[in-house]
ROLUM-329801 format. One record per residue (C-alpha): residue number from 1; chain; x, y, z; residue in three letters. Coordinates in steps of 0.001 Angstrom, whole numbers, padded with zeros to 6 digits. Layout:
N
NUM/A/X/Y/Z/ALA
...
% end
This chain:
658
1/A/-015840/-038301/-033421/MET
2/A/-012915/-036389/-034935/LEU
3/A/-013188/-033781/-032170/ASP
4/A/-013002/-036494/-029512/ILE
5/A/-009949/-038077/-031174/LEU
6/A/-008336/-034633/-031508/GLY
7/A/-008922/-033839/-027850/ASN
8/A/-007573/-037243/-026789/ASN
9/A/-004455/-036748/-028938/LEU
10/A/-003938/-033240/-027553/THR
11/A/-004337/-034499/-024001/ALA
12/A/-001849/-037344/-024604/SER
13/A/000735/-035045/-026184/LEU
14/A/000301/-032516/-023393/HIS
15/A/000774/-035217/-020715/LYS
16/A/003914/-036467/-022458/TYR
17/A/005167/-032893/-022791/TYR
18/A/004677/-032283/-019067/LEU
19/A/006374/-035580/-018089/VAL
20/A/009601/-034699/-019933/LEU
21/A/012253/-033154/-017708/SER
22/A/014318/-030152/-018781/ARG
23/A/017254/-032496/-019406/ARG
24/A/015120/-034768/-021600/ASP
25/A/013847/-031786/-023584/LYS
26/A/017407/-030516/-024159/ARG
27/A/018514/-033997/-025311/LEU
28/A/015538/-034195/-027676/LEU
29/A/016427/-030779/-029118/LEU
30/A/020055/-031871/-029669/ILE
31/A/018862/-034995/-031525/ILE
32/A/016588/-032827/-033681/ILE
33/A/019518/-030495/-034455/ASP
34/A/021774/-033419/-035475/ILE
35/A/019065/-034550/-037863/PHE
36/A/018646/-030981/-039211/LEU
37/A/022420/-030546/-039660/PHE
38/A/022501/-033794/-041664/SER
39/A/019547/-032672/-043784/VAL
40/A/021225/-029304/-044438/ALA
41/A/024493/-030966/-045550/LEU
42/A/022745/-033533/-047750/TYR
43/A/020681/-030777/-049371/SER
44/A/023837/-028712/-049977/ALA
45/A/025530/-031677/-051691/PHE
46/A/022374/-032430/-053667/TRP
47/A/022262/-028825/-054922/LEU
48/A/025984/-028898/-055807/LYS
49/A/026042/-032312/-057467/PHE
50/A/023378/-034361/-059171/SER
51/A/021263/-036705/-057067/SER
52/A/023304/-039702/-058326/GLU
53/A/026701/-038130/-057564/ASP
54/A/025834/-036637/-054171/SER
55/A/026174/-039896/-052153/ILE
56/A/029760/-040672/-053307/PRO
57/A/030766/-037086/-052643/GLU
58/A/029311/-037267/-049140/ILE
59/A/031389/-040399/-048427/TRP
60/A/034439/-038618/-049826/LYS
61/A/034076/-035790/-047282/TYR
62/A/032611/-037931/-044470/SER
63/A/035409/-037051/-042014/GLY
64/A/034971/-033318/-042512/GLN
65/A/031168/-033654/-042409/ILE
66/A/031384/-035418/-039020/PHE
67/A/033797/-032715/-037806/LEU
68/A/031470/-029945/-039021/LEU
69/A/028411/-031439/-037247/ILE
70/A/030445/-031874/-034030/SER
71/A/031688/-028282/-034212/ILE
72/A/028123/-027028/-034795/LYS
73/A/026839/-028882/-031711/LEU
74/A/029731/-027580/-029612/LEU
75/A/029262/-023943/-030726/ILE
76/A/025476/-024160/-030331/PHE
77/A/025970/-025411/-026785/ASN
78/A/028615/-022772/-025937/LEU
79/A/026383/-020004/-027307/ARG
80/A/023568/-021145/-024994/GLY
81/A/021188/-022266/-027748/ILE
82/A/019930/-025151/-025590/TYR
83/A/019505/-023148/-022366/THR
84/A/016322/-021012/-022883/PRO
85/A/012816/-022385/-022435/VAL
86/A/011441/-022102/-025976/LEU
87/A/007860/-021334/-024881/ARG
88/A/009013/-018131/-023173/TYR
89/A/011825/-017161/-025545/THR
90/A/011526/-014164/-027845/GLY
91/A/013109/-013836/-031268/LEU
92/A/016486/-012927/-029775/GLU
93/A/017687/-016518/-030406/PHE
94/A/017765/-015733/-034177/VAL
95/A/020889/-013605/-033704/SER
96/A/022471/-016223/-031442/THR
97/A/021755/-019008/-033949/ALA
98/A/023237/-016958/-036818/ALA
99/A/026424/-016373/-034822/GLN
100/A/026656/-020071/-033931/ALA
101/A/026339/-021148/-037585/VAL
102/A/028884/-018542/-038716/LEU
103/A/031400/-019534/-036033/TYR
104/A/031074/-023276/-036717/SER
105/A/031634/-022880/-040480/SER
106/A/034495/-020434/-039866/GLY
107/A/036230/-022743/-037398/ILE
108/A/036147/-025613/-039921/LEU
109/A/037829/-023394/-042544/VAL
110/A/040541/-022310/-040044/VAL
111/A/041217/-025898/-038929/LEU
112/A/041441/-027101/-042538/ALA
113/A/043809/-024268/-043439/TYR
114/A/046093/-025119/-040514/LEU
115/A/046110/-028783/-041623/GLN
116/A/047157/-027798/-045154/GLY
117/A/044208/-028994/-047192/PHE
118/A/041022/-027296/-048367/TRP
119/A/037828/-028416/-046650/PRO
120/A/034419/-028881/-048173/LEU
121/A/033773/-026867/-051350/PRO
122/A/033029/-023219/-050544/ARG
123/A/029609/-023340/-052216/SER
124/A/028604/-026275/-049995/ILE
125/A/029790/-024469/-046853/LEU
126/A/027774/-021372/-047759/ILE
127/A/024663/-023349/-048735/THR
128/A/024962/-025535/-045619/ASP
129/A/025273/-022467/-043370/ALA
130/A/022156/-020846/-044858/LEU
131/A/020115/-024064/-044705/LEU
132/A/021264/-024813/-041144/THR
133/A/020227/-021329/-040032/LEU
134/A/016803/-021630/-041702/MET
135/A/016134/-025129/-040369/LEU
136/A/017344/-024390/-036812/ALA
137/A/015264/-021214/-036517/ILE
138/A/012231/-022756/-038215/GLY
139/A/012318/-025821/-035970/ALA
140/A/012444/-023693/-032825/ARG
141/A/009598/-021474/-033951/LEU
142/A/007557/-024581/-034741/LEU
143/A/008357/-026189/-031380/ILE
144/A/007458/-022978/-029540/ARG
145/A/004188/-022670/-031436/TYR
146/A/003224/-026306/-030839/VAL
147/A/004130/-026042/-027154/GLY
148/A/001965/-022956/-026719/GLN
149/A/-000929/-024519/-028617/ARG
150/A/-000714/-027692/-026526/LEU
151/A/-000827/-025609/-023347/SER
152/A/-003623/-023366/-024613/ASP
153/A/-005813/-026136/-026063/ASN
154/A/-005199/-028820/-023498/SER
155/A/-008427/-030128/-021926/PRO
156/A/-006481/-030256/-018660/LEU
157/A/-007388/-027079/-016825/GLY
158/A/-008162/-025121/-019985/LYS
159/A/-008812/-021425/-019318/LYS
160/A/-009814/-018697/-021726/SER
161/A/-007067/-016090/-022143/PRO
162/A/-007726/-012458/-021303/GLU
163/A/-008275/-010543/-024561/ARG
164/A/-006141/-007427/-024369/LEU
165/A/-005875/-004064/-026127/ILE
166/A/-002665/-002119/-025475/ILE
167/A/-003269/001643/-025360/TYR
168/A/000052/003186/-026383/GLY
169/A/002148/001850/-029244/ALA
170/A/005383/003503/-028121/GLY
171/A/008451/001894/-026590/ILE
172/A/006653/000821/-023425/THR
173/A/003702/-000633/-025339/GLY
174/A/005924/-002689/-027632/THR
175/A/007935/-003961/-024646/GLN
176/A/004727/-005032/-022945/ILE
177/A/003509/-006734/-026127/ALA
178/A/006788/-008626/-026434/ARG
179/A/006647/-009665/-022777/ALA
180/A/003037/-010869/-023001/LEU
181/A/003327/-012601/-026380/SER
182/A/004501/-015827/-024742/GLY
183/A/002025/-015661/-021864/ASP
184/A/-000940/-017926/-022613/ARG
185/A/-003143/-016103/-020067/SER
186/A/-003307/-013127/-022468/TYR
187/A/-004352/-012807/-026114/ARG
188/A/-003266/-009556/-027712/LEU
189/A/-005881/-008033/-030022/ILE
190/A/-004427/-004711/-031190/ALA
191/A/-002666/-001480/-030283/PHE
192/A/-004439/001844/-029800/VAL
193/A/-002594/005137/-030080/ASP
194/A/-003582/008781/-030530/ASP
195/A/-000460/009475/-032609/GLU
196/A/-001624/009672/-036225/ARG
197/A/001744/008569/-037658/ASP
198/A/001420/005245/-035829/LEU
199/A/-002178/004520/-036755/GLN
200/A/-002778/001800/-039391/ARG
201/A/000798/000553/-038866/GLN
202/A/001666/-003035/-037883/ILE
203/A/003773/-003388/-034701/ILE
204/A/004679/-006779/-033201/GLN
205/A/002187/-008277/-035641/GLY
206/A/-000656/-006121/-034264/LEU
207/A/-002483/-003313/-036063/ARG
208/A/-002526/000155/-034478/VAL
209/A/-005972/001776/-034248/TYR
210/A/-007197/005207/-033256/SER
211/A/-009015/005516/-029930/SER
212/A/-012086/006557/-031933/LYS
213/A/-012136/003072/-033476/ASP
214/A/-012448/001282/-030110/LEU
215/A/-016286/000950/-030041/PRO
216/A/-016326/-000465/-033582/ARG
217/A/-013357/-002725/-032808/LEU
218/A/-015140/-004002/-029684/PHE
219/A/-018187/-004955/-031749/GLN
220/A/-016212/-006904/-034368/HIS
221/A/-013514/-008365/-032105/ASN
222/A/-014569/-008180/-028421/PRO
223/A/-011872/-007677/-025807/PHE
224/A/-011843/-007865/-022012/ASP
225/A/-009198/-005356/-020977/THR
226/A/-007553/-002141/-022110/VAL
227/A/-003995/-001783/-020789/LEU
228/A/-002643/001758/-020514/LEU
229/A/001031/001462/-021492/ALA
230/A/002003/005088/-020947/MET
231/A/003874/005348/-017615/PRO
232/A/005068/008942/-018143/SER
233/A/001722/010429/-019212/ILE
234/A/000395/013357/-017180/GLU
235/A/-002375/012567/-014701/ARG
236/A/-004843/014953/-016341/VAL
237/A/-004379/013272/-019727/ARG
238/A/-004608/009849/-018103/LYS
239/A/-007889/010804/-016484/ARG
240/A/-009287/011972/-019835/GLN
241/A/-008364/008659/-021477/ILE
242/A/-009890/006625/-018639/ILE
243/A/-013128/008614/-018759/GLU
244/A/-013295/008032/-022522/LYS
245/A/-012856/004285/-022025/LEU
246/A/-015650/004066/-019469/GLN
247/A/-018251/003880/-022222/SER
248/A/-017059/000299/-022894/LEU
249/A/-017828/-002607/-020521/PRO
250/A/-014155/-003560/-020135/VAL
251/A/-011531/-003548/-017423/LEU
252/A/-008960/-000777/-017575/VAL
253/A/-005503/-001697/-016324/LYS
254/A/-002243/000202/-016228/THR
255/A/001460/-000236/-015608/ILE
256/A/003489/001601/-012957/PRO
257/A/004407/005251/-013311/THR
258/A/007859/006258/-014517/LEU
259/A/008780/007311/-010962/ARG
260/A/007854/003863/-009603/GLU
261/A/009854/002124/-012346/ILE
262/A/012960/004297/-011889/LEU
263/A/012841/003911/-008100/SER
264/A/013169/000167/-008589/GLY
265/A/010005/-000580/-006594/LYS
266/A/008264/-002319/-009482/VAL
267/A/008961/-003732/-012925/SER
268/A/007689/-002180/-016142/ILE
269/A/005856/-005467/-016810/ASN
270/A/003823/-005227/-013591/GLU
271/A/000181/-004769/-014523/ILE
272/A/-002410/-003487/-012049/ARG
273/A/-006009/-002372/-012181/ASN
274/A/-006569/001334/-012723/VAL
275/A/-007376/002736/-009309/ASP
276/A/-009417/005699/-008208/VAL
277/A/-006165/007640/-007692/THR
278/A/-005750/007641/-011476/ASP
279/A/-009021/009561/-011756/LEU
280/A/-008020/012463/-009525/LEU
281/A/-006368/014381/-012334/GLY
282/A/-003868/015789/-009828/ARG
283/A/-000245/016401/-010718/GLU
284/A/002064/015652/-007805/GLU
285/A/005066/017960/-007824/ILE
286/A/008475/016972/-006547/GLU
287/A/008766/017654/-002810/PRO
288/A/011185/020232/-001488/ASP
289/A/013950/018081/-000046/ARG
290/A/015054/020785/002392/ASN
291/A/011551/021074/003839/LEU
292/A/011192/017295/004071/LEU
293/A/014385/016806/006046/THR
294/A/014369/019968/008174/MET
295/A/012442/018589/011164/ASN
296/A/013165/014888/010609/VAL
297/A/016697/013995/009470/THR
298/A/018972/013446/012438/GLY
299/A/016100/014285/014819/LYS
300/A/014091/012310/017345/SER
301/A/010552/012216/015923/VAL
302/A/007352/010992/017583/LEU
303/A/004086/010175/015807/VAL
304/A/000867/009843/017794/THR
305/A/-001786/007631/016276/GLY
306/A/001073/005798/014553/ALA
307/A/-001117/002859/013548/GLY
308/A/-003777/004910/011758/GLY
309/A/-004004/005691/008061/SER
310/A/-002176/009024/008288/ILE
311/A/000015/008067/011240/GLY
312/A/001340/004873/009649/SER
313/A/002166/006674/006393/GLU
314/A/003904/009409/008397/LEU
315/A/006059/006675/009952/CYS
316/A/006914/005242/006511/ARG
317/A/007855/008622/005086/GLN
318/A/009858/009636/008161/ILE
319/A/011736/006319/008124/ALA
320/A/013038/007170/004635/LYS
321/A/014426/010503/005851/LEU
322/A/016982/009027/008280/ASP
323/A/015759/010239/011684/PRO
324/A/017926/009741/014738/ARG
325/A/015038/007911/016350/CYS
326/A/011389/007261/015424/LEU
327/A/008894/006773/018260/ILE
328/A/005567/005161/017426/LEU
329/A/002786/006004/019894/TYR
330/A/-000565/004245/019473/GLU
331/A/-003449/003049/021657/ILE
332/A/-004473/000172/019364/GLY
333/A/-002344/-002906/019982/GLU
334/A/-002751/-004596/016598/TYR
335/A/-002394/-001335/014657/ALA
336/A/000876/-000610/016490/LEU
337/A/002106/-004154/015953/TYR
338/A/001373/-003962/012212/SER
339/A/003274/-000740/011501/ILE
340/A/006144/-001695/013824/ASP
341/A/006565/-005052/012067/THR
342/A/006424/-003412/008637/GLU
343/A/009102/-000863/009560/LEU
344/A/011298/-003576/011096/ALA
345/A/011236/-005531/007830/GLU
346/A/011589/-002541/005489/THR
347/A/014086/-000471/007499/TYR
348/A/016082/-002952/009623/PRO
349/A/018674/-000345/010645/TYR
350/A/016135/002278/011731/LEU
351/A/016179/003087/015436/THR
352/A/012529/002904/016421/ARG
353/A/010524/002263/019553/ILE
354/A/006840/001343/019683/ALA
355/A/004839/002537/022711/TYR
356/A/001316/001430/023516/LEU
357/A/-000621/004209/025211/GLY
358/A/-003232/006960/025123/SER
359/A/-002453/010595/024333/VAL
360/A/-004517/011524/027395/THR
361/A/-002049/009826/029757/ASP
362/A/000065/012828/030745/ARG
363/A/002728/011224/032958/GLU
364/A/003413/008314/030629/TYR
365/A/003519/010447/027495/PHE
366/A/005786/013062/029094/GLU
367/A/008189/010393/030324/SER
368/A/008588/009098/026768/ILE
369/A/009318/012590/025436/LEU
370/A/011975/013109/028131/LYS
371/A/013565/009694/027654/LYS
372/A/014082/010125/023901/HIS
373/A/014607/013921/023881/ARG
374/A/011984/014280/021166/VAL
375/A/012494/017150/018706/ASP
376/A/009335/016900/016566/THR
377/A/005821/015621/017259/ILE
378/A/003271/014837/014550/TYR
379/A/-000039/014602/016383/HIS
380/A/-002264/012365/014234/ALA
381/A/-004151/010610/017025/ALA
382/A/-007867/011421/016836/ALA
383/A/-011325/009939/016583/TYR
384/A/-012341/010896/013065/LYS
385/A/-015416/008878/012057/HIS
386/A/-018296/011333/012128/VAL
387/A/-021239/008994/012926/PRO
388/A/-019409/007193/015762/LEU
389/A/-018229/010399/017425/VAL
390/A/-021730/011829/017010/GLU
391/A/-023092/008918/019057/ILE
392/A/-020165/008999/021537/ASN
393/A/-019491/012740/021986/PRO
394/A/-017767/012431/025365/ALA
395/A/-015126/010097/023945/GLN
396/A/-014654/012466/021009/GLY
397/A/-013975/015310/023453/VAL
398/A/-011557/013246/025542/PHE
399/A/-009528/011978/022592/ASN
400/A/-009589/015000/020285/ASN
401/A/-009578/017868/022796/VAL
402/A/-008019/016475/025991/ALA
403/A/-005594/014372/023948/GLY
404/A/-004361/017389/021971/THR
405/A/-004064/019505/025129/LEU
406/A/-002117/016772/026928/THR
407/A/000245/016205/024004/ALA
408/A/000826/019954/023607/ALA
409/A/001399/020418/027339/ARG
410/A/003941/017594/027428/CYS
411/A/005697/019040/024371/ALA
412/A/006071/022395/026119/ILE
413/A/007275/020800/029367/ALA
414/A/009983/018769/027586/THR
415/A/011127/021529/025183/ASN
416/A/009979/019807/022013/VAL
417/A/011008/022020/019104/SER
418/A/008053/021486/016697/HIS
419/A/004494/020264/017230/PHE
420/A/002295/019651/014157/VAL
421/A/-001432/019025/014613/LEU
422/A/-003094/016995/011844/ILE
423/A/-006531/018562/011410/SER
424/A/-009440/018195/008985/THR
425/A/-011665/020213/006690/ASP
426/A/-014569/019133/008922/LYS
427/A/-013290/021636/011497/ALA
428/A/-014499/024455/009217/VAL
429/A/-018114/025460/009978/ARG
430/A/-018625/022049/011667/PRO
431/A/-022005/020366/011708/THR
432/A/-020904/017417/013840/ASN
433/A/-019177/016741/017145/VAL
434/A/-016048/015375/015480/MET
435/A/-015497/018553/013449/GLY
436/A/-016264/020755/016460/ALA
437/A/-013783/018905/018697/THR
438/A/-011085/019177/016034/LYS
439/A/-011736/022923/015800/ARG
440/A/-011345/023173/019600/VAL
441/A/-008031/021305/019221/ALA
442/A/-006977/023872/016596/GLU
443/A/-007950/026759/018911/LEU
444/A/-005892/025228/021735/LEU
445/A/-002823/024972/019507/VAL
446/A/-003340/028539/018266/GLN
447/A/-003768/029809/021817/GLY
448/A/-000600/028121/023050/LEU
449/A/001383/029376/020035/ALA
450/A/000439/032967/020916/ASP
451/A/001900/032767/024428/ARG
452/A/005345/034436/024308/PRO
453/A/006897/032313/027086/GLU
454/A/006359/029089/025088/ILE
455/A/009279/028103/022838/LEU
456/A/007693/025130/021060/THR
457/A/006630/026004/017515/ARG
458/A/003054/024912/016914/PHE
459/A/001415/024440/013518/ALA
460/A/-001849/023089/012166/ILE
461/A/-002186/021269/008842/VAL
462/A/-005737/021007/007557/ARG
463/A/-006848/018837/004628/PHE
464/A/-009783/016770/003399/GLY
465/A/-010335/013081/002747/ASN
466/A/-007445/010809/001919/VAL
467/A/-007872/007819/-000346/LEU
468/A/-007871/004363/001257/ASP
469/A/-007958/005637/004824/SER
470/A/-009608/003244/007257/SER
471/A/-013380/003443/007038/GLY
472/A/-013378/005807/004039/SER
473/A/-015659/005453/001045/VAL
474/A/-013127/004064/-001462/VAL
475/A/-012241/000775/000324/PRO
476/A/-015936/000362/001191/ARG
477/A/-016879/000690/-002484/PHE
478/A/-014151/-001812/-003452/ARG
479/A/-015473/-004339/-000944/LYS
480/A/-019071/-003886/-002100/GLN
481/A/-018076/-004329/-005765/ILE
482/A/-016046/-007462/-004962/ALA
483/A/-019047/-008940/-003134/GLN
484/A/-021477/-007914/-005883/GLY
485/A/-023457/-005773/-003444/LYS
486/A/-025069/-002390/-004198/PRO
487/A/-022859/000661/-003638/LEU
488/A/-024302/002848/-000882/THR
489/A/-024098/006634/-001276/VAL
490/A/-025621/008929/001340/THR
491/A/-026719/011650/-001104/HIS
492/A/-026605/012027/-004883/ARG
493/A/-025028/015513/-004671/GLU
494/A/-022554/014948/-001823/ILE
495/A/-018968/015996/-002697/THR
496/A/-015616/015550/-001002/ARG
497/A/-012008/016590/-001535/TYR
498/A/-009625/013688/-002086/PHE
499/A/-005871/013250/-001935/MET
500/A/-003630/010199/-001839/SER
501/A/-002240/009372/001613/ILE
502/A/001463/009520/000566/PRO
503/A/001030/012935/-001066/GLU
504/A/-000884/014301/001935/ALA
505/A/001803/013094/004346/VAL
506/A/004664/014559/002311/ARG
507/A/002877/017897/002300/LEU
508/A/002227/017649/006059/VAL
509/A/005937/017155/006759/ILE
510/A/006875/020074/004495/GLN
511/A/004197/022347/005945/ALA
512/A/005347/021637/009491/GLY
513/A/008873/022665/008555/ALA
514/A/007630/026131/007546/MET
515/A/005946/026790/010894/ALA
516/A/006826/029920/012796/GLU
517/A/004034/029553/015344/GLY
518/A/000291/028991/015193/GLY
519/A/-000211/028939/011422/GLU
520/A/-003036/027017/009804/VAL
521/A/-001600/025372/006704/PHE
522/A/-003954/024234/003974/LEU
523/A/-003120/021612/001385/LEU
524/A/-004173/022073/-002235/ASP
525/A/-006782/019333/-002525/MET
526/A/-007680/020000/-006156/GLY
527/A/-011336/019992/-007159/ASP
528/A/-014020/018308/-005047/PRO
529/A/-015367/015017/-006410/ILE
530/A/-019014/013970/-006375/ARG
531/A/-019253/010670/-004483/ILE
532/A/-022002/009383/-006793/TYR
533/A/-019733/009955/-009817/ASP
534/A/-016925/008190/-007964/LEU
535/A/-019183/005175/-007415/ALA
536/A/-020096/005073/-011120/VAL
537/A/-016439/005303/-012168/GLN
538/A/-015323/002546/-009790/MET
539/A/-018021/000205/-011113/ILE
540/A/-016987/000903/-014709/ARG
541/A/-013291/000468/-013925/LEU
542/A/-014195/-003009/-012682/SER
543/A/-015565/-003841/-016145/GLY
544/A/-019171/-003722/-014913/LEU
545/A/-022203/-001633/-015854/VAL
546/A/-023692/000735/-013200/PRO
547/A/-027311/000017/-012250/GLU
548/A/-027213/-003167/-014344/LYS
549/A/-024448/-005261/-012805/ASP
550/A/-024045/-003180/-009637/ILE
551/A/-026843/-000853/-008425/PRO
552/A/-026217/002375/-006495/ILE
553/A/-028421/002988/-003458/GLN
554/A/-029012/006448/-001927/ILE
555/A/-029233/005934/001850/THR
556/A/-029613/009530/003116/GLY
557/A/-027169/011765/004983/LEU
558/A/-025789/010344/008207/ARG
559/A/-025914/012246/011507/PRO
560/A/-023701/015334/011314/GLY
561/A/-022786/014797/007652/GLU
562/A/-022555/017769/005252/LYS
563/A/-023140/017796/001510/LEU
564/A/-019804/019504/000946/TYR
565/A/-016683/020370/002929/GLU
566/A/-014671/023591/003180/GLU
567/A/-011056/024302/004002/LEU
568/A/-011509/027935/005106/LEU
569/A/-014046/030183/006760/LEU
570/A/-012857/033132/004682/ASN
571/A/-010986/032487/001445/ALA
572/A/-009606/036056/001394/THR
573/A/-007290/035268/004324/ASN
574/A/-005194/032774/002384/ILE
575/A/-001601/033402/001308/LYS
576/A/000979/031378/-000570/SER
577/A/004108/029752/000869/THR
578/A/007395/028604/-000633/ARG
579/A/005595/025394/-001686/HIS
580/A/002964/025933/-004367/ARG
581/A/000621/023251/-002987/LYS
582/A/000711/024521/000594/ILE
583/A/-001055/027682/001713/PHE
584/A/-001094/029544/004991/SER
585/A/-004246/031114/006387/ALA
586/A/-005257/033402/009187/TYR
587/A/-008091/031920/011216/GLU
588/A/-009989/033589/014025/LYS
589/A/-008379/032940/017404/LYS
590/A/-009681/033058/020966/ILE
591/A/-007690/034592/023784/SER
592/A/-006209/031932/026051/TRP
593/A/-007750/033563/029105/ASP
594/A/-011200/033088/027552/ILE
595/A/-010549/029783/025783/LEU
596/A/-009043/027785/028620/TYR
597/A/-011888/028172/031170/PRO
598/A/-014354/027127/028478/ASN
599/A/-012253/024059/027652/VAL
600/A/-012199/023218/031366/GLN
601/A/-015981/023355/031413/SER
602/A/-016171/021207/028265/LEU
603/A/-013962/018490/029799/LEU
604/A/-015974/018553/033018/ALA
605/A/-019191/018182/031025/THR
606/A/-017691/015299/029043/ALA
607/A/-016915/013479/032303/ARG
608/A/-020638/013580/033064/LEU
609/A/-021376/012093/029598/ASN
610/A/-024208/014568/029066/ASP
611/A/-024617/014806/025294/ARG
612/A/-026826/017896/025205/ASP
613/A/-024527/019771/027587/ALA
614/A/-021476/018775/025525/ILE
615/A/-023081/020114/022349/VAL
616/A/-024027/023392/024058/GLU
617/A/-020509/023815/025428/GLN
618/A/-018998/023135/021995/LEU
619/A/-021319/025772/020499/LYS
620/A/-020036/028257/023069/THR
621/A/-016399/027665/022067/ILE
622/A/-016900/027123/018316/VAL
623/A/-019475/029738/017341/THR
624/A/-019677/028426/013750/GLU
625/A/-020775/024990/014992/TYR
626/A/-024345/024257/013889/THR
627/A/-025283/020744/015025/PRO
628/A/-027654/018767/012867/GLN
629/A/-030384/016423/014006/ARG
630/A/-029629/014162/016936/GLN
631/A/-028508/010689/015827/PRO
632/A/-030410/007499/016438/GLN
633/A/-028954/005044/018892/ARG
634/A/-026580/002491/017397/SER
635/A/-025549/-000936/018617/THR
636/A/-021910/-000025/017866/LEU
637/A/-020615/002238/020598/ARG
638/A/-017372/003248/022271/VAL
639/A/-017756/002504/025967/VAL
640/A/-016234/005004/028382/LYS
641/A/-014275/003465/031226/SER
642/A/-015108/004663/034740/THR
643/A/-011885/003436/036324/SER
644/A/-009629/006027/037949/SER
645/A/-006766/004905/035719/GLN
646/A/-008512/006303/032658/PHE
647/A/-010246/009236/034340/ARG
648/A/-007134/010652/035945/ARG
649/A/-005627/012337/032832/PRO
650/A/-008884/014159/032108/TYR
651/A/-009119/015477/035667/GLU
652/A/-005537/016710/035545/GLU
653/A/-006210/018555/032293/GLN
654/A/-008785/020719/034008/ILE
655/A/-006166/022150/036340/HIS
656/A/-003507/022713/033699/PHE
657/A/-002350/026322/033376/GLN
658/A/000639/026626/030985/PRO
% end
């Protein structure tokens, strides 16, 4: 019965609280202050005189008492005491209230002195000032507490707050605690810090524990989330902390890095889930500004495949570097529309042009290069999904081989200064059609770079998987976790190199600037990561338990898929460059006189759509290519057009002799 009455009273108070406007709440606070000022003055007189003599004395000084209360209200209002919303106000109003009380008492003394008579007794002024300060601050703390409790305990839309541990009791951690203290969606449990001097201390009313105490703390006082409040911590250390926290069934969240905060992109109070990028343990070094700008700033730059994962990030990074003109070239209409719209909103003064077209369309592509006098091409257009290209080998040849040859030919014909081919680690000892076609594309670029009459500087940049690229494992895992479905891994021992897309693109731009002709640049990808371990970590980072909340299913290797990837055929051929995360390598080349006739035969075979013949021709060109078992037919296929409009570029490639 008492619970029902309590809930009804809480609901009524909460409804009344919500109905009041800001103006009504300010008026109510002023009325409360007038009452408190009167109580403070009466108490001061009562302490100075006996209870019987206090009333006559109050009447004696009634004029000055009225003046003092009026001055207090005026100063409180001028100092902004009635402006903040108390529920979201920190303790900074204590200083403001103290100043307001001091000023109001001081002004009364000055006015009385100017009028030639002494005001209220000094002891009463001092006592009144102290009592006013105590009552004003106490009333506001009480109002704030009651307001928060009404919101938290209201039966109207009641929601349990997220129980939070803040890992890091430094400046950032205390700022976060202060910011979240008034947020009813969070309930702060404690701090955790590895600094021994801070442990067992009380900060913002919360005890600081050692990280070793977390399991015991979780048992006695369960929490939902651990927030990493260490924006400047090194990635390796961050990874160690995250791995240590994965033994607990809690979410791990973090705040932005120091670079993101200083750049003004995000606020220090912005909380996000810990992502897989935080587990890489990679330290990104500052890019070489000279290398970044060399082939971009003040230049006309074209990106093929501009709507893809790498291509779109290339466009974003290039846009920051003040190019004379940025040309976006993409075959997918929606992908091109998306990146073009994003750039228009983010960089309104950037000169950019979006072209819809295929890299195999020689005349159209060459006309664009001539029109805009393109200086640099980043060739990111490619079919890259291994299973799809394995089922559609002819289209893989057309896009990856004929497309690269067409783009390179047009670059030479229009005197493009630099041409950078975006390649893949799957081109090394390929076991699938996609990797083999990308290796043929590399050989074409190497062959053209070796021809002395060609002035265009060609370069190849080879790297492994990038996080969050379209169709990659990370977004697929995220989607499966969100839907509560099992995570599908092809093999328990399969490993891949990973790098964030922005870091990969910055390194691509810098590598291209170092090109002298035909180099294969390799990006430092760090250590390979086991995909099964990645799946386990992503489940745990979501606050779930692997195999209990989310199972992991082993589905078997897909057609053409390898257990591990390589970046080089021979690691002894690698050498360093001026950038410590970019290496240059010597890879086996094929003489143009031998390579080109074989590429002609490959393109002719692709036009016949004969899979077995395509594989045999690829094996002739790429001797390291060892195809795996033939894939099963799939309902998802890329259909090759038979119209002359689409066949014409391929036919013209066969007769190209640079």
